ROMAR-118899 format. One record per atom (N, C-alpha, C, O): atom name; x, y, z. Coordinates in Angstrom, 2 decimals. Example, Ala and Ser with C-alpha at 12.3 -4.5 7.8 and 13.67 -1.06 7.14 Angstrom:
BEGIN
  at       c1       c2       c3
   N    13.19    -5.69     7.80
  CA    12.30    -4.50     7.80
   C    13.20    -3.30     7.80
   O    14.24    -3.32     8.46
   N    12.85    -2.25     7.08
  CA    13.67    -1.06     7.14
   C    12.90     0.03     7.87
   O    13.41     1.14     8.04
***
This chain:
BEGIN
  at       c1       c2       c3
   N    40.21    18.81   107.76
  CA    41.45    18.45   107.05
   C    41.13    17.46   105.93
   O    40.44    16.47   106.18
   N    41.61    17.69   104.71
  CA    41.32    16.76   103.60
   C    41.80    15.35   103.89
   O    42.81    15.15   104.56
   N    41.05    14.39   103.39
  CA    41.38    12.98   103.65
   C    42.68    12.55   102.99
   O    43.22    11.50   103.33
   N    43.18    13.34   102.04
  CA    44.43    13.01   101.36
   C    45.54    14.00   101.69
   O    46.44    14.23   100.88
   N    45.48    14.59   102.90
  CA    46.38    15.70   103.23
   C    47.84    15.29   103.27
   O    48.70    16.09   102.90
   N    48.16    14.09   103.71
  CA    49.57    13.70   103.79
   C    50.16    13.42   102.41
   O    51.35    13.67   102.18
   N    49.36    12.91   101.50
  CA    49.84    12.77   100.12
   C    50.24    14.15    99.57
   O    51.32    14.30    99.00
   N    49.37    15.13    99.75
  CA    49.65    16.45    99.19
   C    50.77    17.17    99.95
   O    51.51    17.96    99.36
   N    50.90    16.89   101.25
  CA    52.03    17.46   101.98
   C    53.34    16.98   101.38
   O    54.23    17.79   101.12
   N    53.48    15.68   101.17
  CA    54.73    15.15   100.60
   C    54.94    15.65    99.18
   O    56.06    15.96    98.79
   N    53.87    15.73    98.41
  CA    54.01    16.19    97.03
   C    54.38    17.66    96.96
   O    54.96    18.11    95.98
   N    54.04    18.43    98.00
  CA    54.34    19.86    97.96
   C    55.84    20.14    97.89
   O    56.25    21.25    97.53
   N    56.67    19.15    98.24
  CA    58.12    19.32    98.16
   C    58.63    19.11    96.73
   O    59.77    19.45    96.41
   N    57.78    18.57    95.88
  CA    58.11    18.41    94.45
   C    56.79    18.30    93.70
   O    56.27    17.20    93.54
   N    56.23    19.42    93.24
  CA    54.91    19.42    92.61
   C    54.90    18.94    91.15
   O    53.89    19.09    90.46
   N    56.01    18.38    90.68
  CA    56.05    17.93    89.29
   C    55.11    16.75    89.06
   O    54.67    16.11    90.02
   N    54.81    16.48    87.80
  CA    53.87    15.41    87.46
   C    54.38    14.03    87.86
   O    53.58    13.10    88.02
   N    55.69    13.87    88.01
  CA    56.24    12.55    88.32
   C    56.42    12.33    89.82
   O    56.74    11.22    90.24
   N    56.21    13.36    90.63
  CA    56.41    13.19    92.06
   C    55.31    12.33    92.66
   O    54.19    12.31    92.17
   N    55.65    11.63    93.72
  CA    54.75    10.79    94.50
   C    54.15     9.64    93.71
   O    53.12     9.09    94.09
   N    54.81     9.26    92.61
  CA    54.42     8.02    91.96
   C    54.99     6.83    92.73
   O    54.49     5.71    92.62
   N    56.04     7.09    93.50
  CA    56.63     6.06    94.35
   C    57.03     6.69    95.68
   O    57.49     7.83    95.72
   N    56.85     5.94    96.75
  CA    57.28     6.40    98.07
   C    57.48     5.16    98.93
   O    56.60     4.30    99.02
   N    58.65     5.08    99.56
  CA    58.98     3.93   100.39
   C    59.58     4.43   101.70
   O    60.54     5.20   101.70
   N    59.00     3.99   102.81
  CA    59.50     4.42   104.11
   C    59.27     3.34   105.16
   O    58.36     2.52   105.03
   N    60.11     3.36   106.18
  CA    60.02     2.39   107.26
   C    60.23     3.10   108.60
   O    61.06     4.00   108.72
   N    59.45     2.69   109.58
  CA    59.55     3.19   110.95
   C    59.99     2.02   111.81
   O    59.36     0.96   111.76
   N    61.04     2.16   112.61
  CA    61.50     1.06   113.45
   C    61.73     1.57   114.87
   O    62.30     2.64   115.09
   N    61.29     0.78   115.82
  CA    61.25     1.18   117.22
   C    62.53     0.78   117.95
   O    63.02    -0.34   117.82
   N    63.07     1.74   118.73
  CA    64.15     1.41   119.65
   C    65.46     1.01   119.02
   O    66.19     0.19   119.58
   N    65.77     1.57   117.84
  CA    67.03     1.25   117.19
   C    67.70     2.56   116.78
   O    67.05     3.42   116.18
   N    69.00     2.73   117.08
  CA    69.69     3.96   116.67
   C    69.71     4.12   115.15
   O    69.69     3.13   114.41
   N    69.74     5.37   114.70
  CA    69.68     5.64   113.27
   C    70.79     4.91   112.52
   O    70.53     4.24   111.52
   N    72.04     5.03   112.99
  CA    73.15     4.43   112.23
   C    73.05     2.91   112.19
   O    73.41     2.30   111.19
   N    72.57     2.30   113.26
  CA    72.39     0.84   113.24
   C    71.35     0.44   112.20
   O    71.53    -0.54   111.48
   N    70.27     1.20   112.12
  CA    69.25     0.92   111.12
   C    69.79     1.13   109.71
   O    69.50     0.35   108.80
   N    70.58     2.18   109.54
  CA    71.18     2.46   108.22
   C    72.06     1.30   107.77
   O    72.00     0.89   106.61
   N    72.88     0.78   108.68
  CA    73.75    -0.35   108.35
   C    72.93    -1.57   107.94
   O    73.28    -2.26   106.98
   N    71.85    -1.84   108.66
  CA    71.00    -2.98   108.32
   C    70.38    -2.83   106.93
   O    70.04    -3.82   106.29
   N    70.22    -1.59   106.48
  CA    69.66    -1.33   105.15
   C    70.76    -1.09   104.11
   O    70.49    -0.57   103.03
   N    71.99    -1.48   104.46
  CA    73.13    -1.40   103.54
   C    73.55     0.03   103.21
   O    74.21     0.27   102.20
   N    73.18     0.97   104.07
  CA    73.67     2.33   103.91
   C    75.07     2.46   104.49
   O    75.51     1.62   105.27
   N    75.75     3.51   104.11
  CA    77.13     3.75   104.55
   C    77.13     4.89   105.57
   O    76.93     6.04   105.20
   N    77.34     4.58   106.87
  CA    77.35     5.64   107.89
   C    78.39     6.71   107.64
   O    78.21     7.86   108.06
   N    79.48     6.36   106.94
  CA    80.53     7.33   106.65
   C    80.13     8.41   105.67
   O    80.86     9.38   105.49
   N    78.98     8.25   105.04
  CA    78.52     9.24   104.06
   C    77.49    10.19   104.65
   O    76.85    10.94   103.91
   N    77.30    10.16   105.97
  CA    76.26    10.95   106.62
   C    76.42    12.44   106.33
   O    77.51    12.99   106.46
   N    75.32    13.08   105.94
  CA    75.30    14.51   105.66
   C    74.01    15.09   106.26
   O    72.94    14.54   106.04
   N    74.10    16.19   107.02
  CA    72.87    16.83   107.50
   C    72.00    17.24   106.31
   O    72.49    17.76   105.32
   N    70.71    17.00   106.43
  CA    69.83    17.22   105.28
   C    68.40    17.41   105.76
   O    68.05    17.03   106.88
   N    67.58    17.99   104.90
  CA    66.14    18.05   105.13
   C    65.45    17.34   103.98
   O    66.06    17.09   102.95
   N    64.20    17.01   104.16
  CA    63.47    16.28   103.12
   C    63.43    17.07   101.82
   O    63.52    16.49   100.74
   N    63.31    18.38   101.92
  CA    63.23    19.22   100.73
   C    64.51    19.14    99.91
   O    64.46    19.23    98.68
   N    65.66    18.98   100.56
  CA    66.93    18.97    99.84
   C    67.41    17.59    99.49
   O    68.41    17.44    98.78
   N    66.72    16.58    99.97
  CA    67.19    15.21    99.78
   C    66.80    14.68    98.41
   O    65.69    14.90    97.93
   N    67.76    13.96    97.78
  CA    67.47    13.25    96.54
   C    67.85    11.79    96.72
   O    68.94    11.49    97.19
   N    66.96    10.89    96.36
  CA    67.16     9.48    96.70
   C    68.19     8.79    95.82
   O    68.64     7.69    96.16
   N    68.58     9.40    94.70
  CA    69.50     8.71    93.79
   C    68.75     7.68    92.97
   O    67.63     7.93    92.52
   N    69.36     6.51    92.77
  CA    68.74     5.49    91.93
   C    67.61     4.80    92.69
   O    67.43     5.03    93.88
   N    66.86     3.97    91.98
  CA    65.79     3.20    92.62
   C    66.29     1.84    93.08
   O    65.49     0.99    93.48
   N    67.59     1.62    93.02
  CA    68.15     0.36    93.47
   C    68.21    -0.71    92.41
   O    68.67    -1.82    92.69
   N    67.76    -0.41    91.20
  CA    67.71    -1.45    90.18
   C    68.88    -1.37    89.21
   O    69.07    -2.27    88.39
   N    69.67    -0.31    89.28
  CA    70.77    -0.15    88.33
   C    72.12    -0.16    89.01
   O    72.28    -0.75    90.08
   N    73.10     0.51    88.39
  CA    74.45     0.51    88.94
   C    74.82     1.87    89.53
   O    76.00     2.17    89.72
   N    73.80     2.69    89.84
  CA    74.04     3.97    90.48
   C    73.72     3.87    91.97
   O    72.85     3.10    92.38
   N    74.43     4.65    92.77
  CA    74.18     4.66    94.21
   C    72.80     5.23    94.51
   O    72.31     6.11    93.81
   N    72.19     4.71    95.56
  CA    70.92     5.22    96.04
   C    71.12     6.00    97.32
   O    72.25     6.39    97.64
   N    70.06     6.23    98.04
  CA    70.19     7.01    99.26
   C    69.12     6.69   100.28
   O    68.09     6.11    99.98
   N    69.41     7.09   101.52
  CA    68.47     6.99   102.62
   C    68.37     8.35   103.29
   O    69.37     9.04   103.47
   N    67.16     8.72   103.66
  CA    66.93     9.91   104.46
   C    66.42     9.42   105.81
   O    65.41     8.72   105.86
   N    67.10     9.77   106.90
  CA    66.81     9.15   108.19
   C    66.76    10.18   109.30
   O    67.51    11.15   109.31
   N    65.85     9.93   110.24
  CA    65.73    10.77   111.41
   C    64.92    10.05   112.48
   O    64.48     8.93   112.27
   N    64.74    10.69   113.61
  CA    63.98    10.08   114.71
   C    62.65    10.80   114.91
   O    62.53    11.99   114.64
   N    61.68    10.04   115.38
  CA    60.35    10.56   115.65
   C    59.87     9.87   116.93
   O    59.44     8.72   116.89
   N    59.96    10.58   118.05
  CA    59.70     9.93   119.33
   C    60.75     8.85   119.57
   O    61.95     9.11   119.42
   N    60.33     7.67   119.93
  CA    61.26     6.57   120.13
   C    61.46     5.71   118.90
   O    61.95     4.59   119.00
   N    61.10     6.24   117.74
  CA    61.19     5.49   116.49
   C    62.18     6.15   115.54
   O    62.35     7.37   115.55
   N    62.83     5.34   114.72
  CA    63.68     5.83   113.64
   C    62.90     5.72   112.33
   O    62.31     4.68   112.05
   N    62.91     6.78   111.55
  CA    62.21     6.82   110.26
   C    63.23     6.87   109.15
   O    64.15     7.69   109.17
   N    63.08     5.98   108.16
  CA    63.99     5.96   107.02
   C    63.18     5.95   105.73
   O    62.28     5.14   105.55
   N    63.53     6.86   104.85
  CA    62.87     6.98   103.54
   C    63.91     6.66   102.47
   O    65.02     7.20   102.52
   N    63.58     5.81   101.52
  CA    64.54     5.43   100.49
   C    63.85     4.86    99.28
   O    62.77     5.31    98.90
   N    64.49     3.85    98.66
  CA    63.84     3.18    97.52
   C    63.17     1.90    98.02
   O    63.08     1.66    99.23
   N    62.70     1.09    97.09
  CA    61.87    -0.06    97.46
   C    62.58    -1.03    98.41
   O    61.91    -1.79    99.11
   N    63.91    -1.00    98.44
  CA    64.64    -1.97    99.26
   C    64.40    -1.78   100.76
   O    64.52    -2.74   101.52
   N    64.05    -0.56   101.19
  CA    63.87    -0.34   102.63
   C    62.62    -1.03   103.15
   O    62.49    -1.25   104.35
   N    61.69    -1.38   102.26
  CA    60.42    -1.97   102.69
   C    60.31    -3.45   102.34
   O    59.27    -4.07   102.57
   N    61.38    -4.04   101.80
  CA    61.32    -5.47   101.50
   C    61.24    -6.27   102.80
   O    61.71    -5.83   103.84
   N    60.65    -7.44   102.71
  CA    60.44    -8.25   103.91
   C    61.73    -8.51   104.68
   O    61.75    -8.41   105.90
   N    62.78    -8.83   103.97
  CA    64.05    -9.14   104.61
   C    64.55    -7.96   105.44
   O    65.05    -8.14   106.55
   N    64.42    -6.75   104.90
  CA    64.86    -5.56   105.63
   C    63.99    -5.32   106.85
   O    64.49    -5.00   107.93
   N    62.69    -5.48   106.69
  CA    61.77    -5.24   107.79
   C    61.99    -6.23   108.93
   O    61.93    -5.86   110.11
   N    62.25    -7.48   108.59
  CA    62.48    -8.48   109.62
   C    63.78    -8.20   110.38
   O    63.84    -8.37   111.60
   N    64.81    -7.77   109.66
  CA    66.08    -7.44   110.32
   C    65.91    -6.26   111.28
   O    66.45    -6.28   112.38
   N    65.15    -5.25   110.87
  CA    64.95    -4.07   111.70
   C    64.11    -4.37   112.95
   O    64.23    -3.67   113.95
   N    63.28    -5.41   112.89
  CA    62.36    -5.69   113.98
   C    62.87    -6.75   114.95
   O    62.18    -7.10   115.90
   N    64.08    -7.26   114.73
  CA    64.60    -8.29   115.64
   C    64.79    -7.75   117.06
   O    64.74    -6.54   117.29
   N    65.00    -8.66   118.01
  CA    65.18    -8.31   119.43
   C    63.94    -7.64   120.00
   O    64.03    -6.70   120.79
   N    62.77    -8.14   119.58
  CA    61.47    -7.71   120.08
   C    61.13    -6.26   119.74
   O    60.32    -5.63   120.42
   N    61.76    -5.74   118.69
  CA    61.38    -4.41   118.22
   C    60.19    -4.51   117.29
   O    59.89    -5.57   116.76
   N    59.51    -3.37   117.10
  CA    58.44    -3.27   116.12
   C    58.91    -2.44   114.93
   O    59.72    -1.52   115.08
   N    58.40    -2.78   113.75
  CA    58.73    -2.01   112.55
   C    57.50    -1.94   111.65
   O    56.74    -2.91   111.54
   N    57.32    -0.80   111.02
  CA    56.22    -0.56   110.09
   C    56.79    -0.04   108.79
   O    57.79     0.68   108.79
   N    56.16    -0.38   107.68
  CA    56.65     0.09   106.39
   C    55.49     0.37   105.46
   O    54.45    -0.29   105.52
   N    55.67     1.37   104.61
  CA    54.71     1.63   103.55
   C    55.43     1.60   102.21
   O    56.46     2.24   102.03
   N    54.86     0.85   101.29
  CA    55.34     0.80    99.90
   C    54.25     1.40    99.03
   O    53.12     0.91    99.01
   N    54.58     2.46    98.33
  CA    53.60     3.15    97.51
   C    54.14     3.25    96.09
   O    55.13     3.94    95.85
   N    53.51     2.57    95.17
  CA    53.94     2.56    93.78
   C    52.68     2.52    92.93
   O    51.98     1.50    92.90
   N    52.39     3.60    92.24
  CA    51.16     3.67    91.45
   C    51.11     2.61    90.37
   O    50.04     2.32    89.83
   N    52.26     2.03    90.04
  CA    52.30     1.02    88.99
   C    52.63    -0.36    89.54
   O    52.96    -1.27    88.77
   N    52.56    -0.52    90.86
  CA    52.93    -1.82    91.43
   C    52.34    -2.04    92.79
   O    51.14    -1.85    92.99
   N    53.17    -2.44    93.74
  CA    52.72    -2.82    95.07
   C    52.42    -1.61    95.94
   O    53.19    -0.65    95.97
   N    51.29    -1.66    96.64
  CA    50.92    -0.60    97.57
   C    50.54    -1.26    98.88
   O    49.39    -1.67    99.07
   N    51.50    -1.37    99.80
  CA    51.26    -2.17   100.99
   C    51.67    -1.45   102.26
   O    52.55    -0.59   102.27
   N    51.00    -1.83   103.33
  CA    51.35    -1.45   104.69
   C    51.77    -2.72   105.41
   O    51.01    -3.69   105.45
   N    52.98    -2.72   105.98
  CA    53.51    -3.92   106.62
   C    53.83    -3.64   108.08
   O    54.21    -2.53   108.46
   N    53.67    -4.68   108.89
  CA    53.99    -4.60   110.31
   C    54.76    -5.86   110.69
   O    54.31    -6.98   110.44
   N    55.93    -5.66   111.31
  CA    56.75    -6.77   111.77
   C    57.12    -6.56   113.22
   O    57.21    -5.43   113.70
   N    57.34    -7.66   113.93
  CA    57.78    -7.60   115.31
   C    58.65    -8.81   115.61
   O    58.32    -9.93   115.24
   N    59.76    -8.56   116.28
  CA    60.67    -9.62   116.73
   C    61.07   -10.55   115.59
   O    61.09   -11.77   115.75
   N    61.39    -9.96   114.44
  CA    61.87   -10.75   113.31
   C    60.81   -11.55   112.60
   O    61.13   -12.49   111.88
   N    59.54   -11.20   112.80
  CA    58.44   -11.95   112.17
   C    57.48   -10.98   111.51
   O    57.16    -9.93   112.07
   N    57.02   -11.33   110.31
  CA    56.04   -10.51   109.60
   C    54.66   -10.78   110.19
   O    54.13   -11.88   110.07
   N    54.08    -9.77   110.82
  CA    52.80    -9.94   111.51
   C    51.63    -9.67   110.56
   O    50.69   -10.46   110.49
   N    51.70    -8.54   109.84
  CA    50.58    -8.13   108.98
   C    51.10    -7.50   107.70
   O    52.05    -6.71   107.72
   N    50.46    -7.85   106.59
  CA    50.67    -7.18   105.30
   C    49.30    -6.82   104.75
   O    48.46    -7.70   104.55
   N    49.07    -5.53   104.51
  CA    47.78    -5.06   103.99
   C    47.98    -4.38   102.64
   O    48.92    -3.60   102.47
   N    47.12    -4.66   101.70
  CA    47.05    -3.88   100.46
   C    46.27    -2.62   100.79
   O    45.10    -2.70   101.15
   N    46.90    -1.45   100.68
  CA    46.26    -0.23   101.16
   C    45.17     0.29   100.23
   O    44.42     1.20   100.61
   N    45.05    -0.26    99.03
  CA    43.93     0.15    98.19
   C    42.84    -0.92    98.13
   O    41.81    -0.72    97.49
   N    43.07    -2.04    98.79
  CA    42.05    -3.06    98.98
   C    42.46    -3.92   100.17
   O    43.17    -4.92   100.01
   N    42.01    -3.54   101.34
  CA    42.46    -4.20   102.57
   C    41.89    -5.60   102.74
   O    42.21    -6.28   103.71
   N    41.04    -6.04   101.81
  CA    40.61    -7.43   101.84
   C    41.78    -8.37   101.54
   O    41.75    -9.54   101.91
   N    42.80    -7.85   100.86
  CA    44.01    -8.61   100.58
   C    44.99    -8.36   101.72
   O    45.61    -7.30   101.81
   N    45.12    -9.34   102.58
  CA    45.98    -9.21   103.76
   C    46.57   -10.57   104.09
   O    45.99   -11.61   103.78
   N    47.72   -10.54   104.73
  CA    48.41   -11.79   105.08
   C    49.28   -11.54   106.29
   O    49.25   -10.46   106.88
   N    50.07   -12.56   106.67
  CA    50.94   -12.48   107.82
   C    50.44   -13.38   108.94
   O    49.39   -14.01   108.82
   N    51.21   -13.45   110.02
  CA    50.83   -14.32   111.14
   C    49.50   -13.89   111.75
   O    48.70   -14.72   112.16
   N    49.28   -12.57   111.82
  CA    48.02   -12.04   112.35
   C    47.54   -10.94   111.40
   O    47.84    -9.76   111.61
   N    46.80   -11.30   110.36
  CA    46.41   -10.32   109.33
   C    45.59    -9.15   109.87
   O    45.54    -8.10   109.22
   N    44.96    -9.31   111.03
  CA    44.09    -8.26   111.56
   C    44.75    -7.44   112.66
   O    44.07    -6.65   113.32
   N    46.04    -7.61   112.89
  CA    46.69    -6.97   114.03
   C    46.65    -5.44   113.97
   O    46.68    -4.79   115.02
   N    46.59    -4.87   112.78
  CA    46.59    -3.41   112.67
   C    45.19    -2.81   112.73
   O    45.06    -1.58   112.74
   N    44.16    -3.62   112.77
  CA    42.80    -3.11   112.71
   C    42.48    -2.05   113.77
   O    41.75    -1.11   113.46
   N    43.00    -2.15   115.01
  CA    42.71    -1.09   115.98
   C    43.20     0.30   115.56
   O    42.70     1.31   116.05
   N    44.17     0.34   114.65
  CA    44.72     1.61   114.20
   C    44.04     2.12   112.92
   O    44.35     3.21   112.44
   N    43.12     1.33   112.37
  CA    42.49     1.68   111.10
   C    41.11     2.29   111.27
   O    40.47     2.66   110.28
   N    40.65     2.40   112.50
  CA    39.28     2.86   112.75
   C    39.04     4.24   112.15
   O    39.80     5.18   112.39
   N    37.97     4.35   111.36
  CA    37.59     5.62   110.77
   C    38.35     6.00   109.52
   O    38.07     7.04   108.92
   N    39.31     5.19   109.12
  CA    40.10     5.48   107.91
   C    39.51     4.75   106.72
   O    38.92     3.68   106.86
   N    39.69     5.34   105.54
  CA    39.16     4.72   104.31
   C    40.32     4.30   103.42
   O    41.30     5.03   103.27
   N    40.19     3.12   102.83
  CA    41.25     2.56   101.99
   C    40.75     2.06   100.64
   O    41.33     2.40    99.60
   N    39.70     1.28   100.62
  CA    39.36     0.44    99.48
   C    38.74     1.23    98.33
   O    37.59     1.66    98.40
   N    39.54     1.43    97.27
  CA    39.13     2.34    96.20
   C    37.96     1.81    95.38
   O    37.31     2.59    94.68
   N    37.67     0.53    95.44
  CA    36.53    -0.03    94.70
   C    35.25    -0.04    95.52
   O    34.20    -0.47    95.05
   N    35.35     0.44    96.75
  CA    34.17     0.47    97.62
   C    33.25     1.59    97.19
   O    33.69     2.73    97.02
   N    31.98     1.29    97.01
  CA    31.00     2.28    96.58
   C    29.84     2.31    97.58
   O    29.19     1.29    97.81
   N    29.59     3.49    98.17
  CA    28.46     3.64    99.08
   C    27.65     4.85    98.64
   O    28.21     5.91    98.39
   N    26.32     4.70    98.54
  CA    25.46     5.82    98.11
   C    25.66     7.05    98.99
   O    25.62     6.96   100.22
   N    25.86     8.18    98.34
  CA    26.00     9.44    99.06
   C    27.35     9.67    99.71
   O    27.54    10.68   100.39
   N    28.30     8.76    99.51
  CA    29.63     8.88   100.10
   C    30.65     9.06    98.98
   O    30.62     8.30    98.01
   N    31.55    10.04    99.08
  CA    32.54    10.24    98.01
   C    33.37     8.99    97.75
   O    33.70     8.24    98.66
   N    33.71     8.79    96.49
  CA    34.54     7.66    96.11
   C    35.93     7.82    96.73
   O    36.44     8.94    96.85
   N    36.53     6.71    97.13
  CA    37.86     6.73    97.73
   C    38.91     6.78    96.63
   O    38.90     5.97    95.71
   N    39.81     7.74    96.73
  CA    40.89     7.93    95.78
   C    42.16     7.27    96.34
   O    42.32     7.23    97.56
   N    43.06     6.75    95.49
  CA    44.31     6.18    96.01
   C    45.10     7.11    96.90
   O    45.79     6.66    97.81
   N    45.02     8.41    96.65
  CA    45.74     9.37    97.50
   C    45.20     9.36    98.93
   O    45.94     9.58    99.89
   N    43.89     9.09    99.06
  CA    43.33     8.95   100.40
   C    43.79     7.65   101.04
   O    44.09     7.61   102.24
   N    43.86     6.58   100.25
  CA    44.35     5.30   100.77
   C    45.77     5.44   101.32
   O    46.08     4.94   102.40
   N    46.62     6.13   100.57
  CA    48.00     6.38   100.99
   C    48.04     7.17   102.29
   O    48.76     6.82   103.22
   N    47.25     8.24   102.35
  CA    47.20     9.06   103.55
   C    46.69     8.25   104.74
   O    47.21     8.38   105.85
   N    45.67     7.42   104.51
  CA    45.14     6.59   105.59
   C    46.21     5.67   106.16
   O    46.28     5.46   107.37
   N    47.04     5.11   105.27
  CA    48.12     4.23   105.74
   C    49.10     5.00   106.61
   O    49.54     4.49   107.64
   N    49.45     6.22   106.22
  CA    50.37     7.02   107.03
   C    49.74     7.44   108.35
   O    50.43     7.51   109.37
   N    48.44     7.71   108.35
  CA    47.75     8.05   109.59
   C    47.76     6.85   110.54
   O    47.99     7.00   111.74
   N    47.52     5.65   110.00
  CA    47.55     4.44   110.82
   C    48.93     4.23   111.43
   O    49.05     3.88   112.61
   N    49.98     4.46   110.64
  CA    51.35     4.36   111.17
   C    51.54     5.38   112.29
   O    52.09     5.05   113.34
   N    51.08     6.60   112.07
  CA    51.21     7.65   113.09
   C    50.51     7.29   114.39
   O    50.99     7.62   115.47
   N    49.39     6.61   114.27
  CA    48.68     6.19   115.48
   C    49.49     5.19   116.29
   O    49.52     5.27   117.52
   N    50.14     4.26   115.63
  CA    50.95     3.28   116.36
   C    52.22     3.93   116.90
   O    52.62     3.66   118.03
   N    52.85     4.76   116.10
  CA    54.11     5.39   116.48
   C    53.88     6.45   117.56
   O    54.75     6.69   118.41
   N    52.70     7.09   117.53
  CA    52.41     8.13   118.49
   C    52.61     9.54   117.95
   O    52.41    10.52   118.67
   N    53.01     9.64   116.68
  CA    53.22    10.95   116.07
   C    53.14    10.81   114.56
   O    53.90    10.05   113.96
   N    52.22    11.54   113.96
  CA    52.06    11.50   112.51
   C    53.19    12.29   111.86
   O    53.59    13.35   112.35
   N    53.71    11.78   110.76
  CA    54.71    12.53   110.02
   C    54.07    13.84   109.56
   O    52.94    13.85   109.08
   N    54.80    14.95   109.69
  CA    54.20    16.25   109.41
   C    55.24    17.21   108.83
   O    56.41    16.85   108.67
   N    54.80    18.42   108.52
  CA    55.69    19.40   107.89
   C    56.83    19.76   108.81
   O    57.95    19.97   108.35
   N    56.57    19.85   110.10
  CA    57.64    20.19   111.05
   C    58.76    19.16   110.99
   O    59.94    19.53   110.98
   N    58.40    17.87   110.95
  CA    59.43    16.83   110.87
   C    60.14    16.87   109.51
   O    61.37    16.75   109.45
   N    59.39    17.05   108.45
  CA    59.99    17.05   107.12
   C    60.93    18.24   106.92
   O    61.93    18.13   106.21
   N    60.61    19.37   107.56
  CA    61.44    20.57   107.39
   C    62.64    20.60   108.34
   O    63.58    21.37   108.14
   N    62.62    19.75   109.36
  CA    63.74    19.72   110.31
   C    64.97    19.09   109.66
   O    64.87    18.39   108.66
   N    66.12    19.37   110.24
  CA    67.37    18.79   109.75
   C    67.54    17.38   110.29
   O    67.57    17.17   111.50
   N    67.65    16.42   109.39
  CA    67.93    15.04   109.73
   C    69.23    14.65   109.03
   O    70.13    15.48   108.93
   N    69.34    13.43   108.54
  CA    70.60    12.98   107.93
   C    70.31    12.14   106.70
   O    69.38    11.33   106.69
   N    71.11    12.34   105.67
  CA    71.02    11.49   104.49
   C    72.30    10.64   104.37
   O    73.37    11.05   104.81
   N    72.13     9.47   103.78
  CA    73.23     8.50   103.62
   C    73.20     7.94   102.22
   O    72.16     7.91   101.56
   N    74.37     7.50   101.77
  CA    74.48     6.84   100.48
   C    74.31     5.32   100.68
   O    74.84     4.75   101.63
   N    73.57     4.70    99.77
  CA    73.51     3.24    99.67
   C    74.23     2.88    98.37
   O    73.71     3.08    97.28
   N    75.43     2.34    98.51
  CA    76.24     2.07    97.32
   C    75.63     0.93    96.50
   O    75.15    -0.06    97.04
   N    75.67     1.10    95.18
  CA    75.23     0.03    94.29
   C    76.28    -1.07    94.28
   O    77.45    -0.83    94.56
   N    75.85    -2.27    93.95
  CA    76.80    -3.39    93.89
   C    77.88    -3.10    92.85
   O    77.60    -2.65    91.74
   N    79.12    -3.36    93.23
  CA    80.24    -3.16    92.31
   C    80.85    -1.79    92.39
   O    81.87    -1.53    91.76
   N    80.23    -0.88    93.18
  CA    80.81     0.45    93.33
   C    81.56     0.53    94.66
   O    81.10     0.01    95.67
   N    82.71     1.18    94.65
  CA    83.48     1.36    95.89
   C    83.09     2.66    96.57
   O    83.63     3.00    97.63
***
């Protein structure tokens, strides 16, 4: 299986040149979908059955247009895909309160590319997925057991070993999340019917 298979799986739903320049998702343990949606400022009253292929996120949260959340369950975890707001520290800490665990990936080819882990309202680990030497949190090494055999650091050069591409770094982060969650995000999950919600922009009713 190619080392960047999850990047290409997600891009296969939109093969345009602008797809997969940004991707933001959060996994939270032991919390109902609607409760998680409310914590992320989504509107439960706007729930619509949807699949990843048909979902459109709306705005990126920076303007006056409504955004969106795509949400479903994976084992005992709730998965939410949206704009950058779903992976901000404040959101992650709220989702992880009451001794829950939460993981998030922020992927932006022109900005932050991080893997975050929070538990019980505290940020445990923050890793730069294209250079894992940049890490922070209460326990910067807490995710290391899930990183074994994965490649991240795009500036790493080893004789006779292929250069690491950012798409592999992104895939490695999703594989690490899958190891903790117990199930890697896959085509079966993406093609299944889940639910989309509106996140209203400020000032909109």
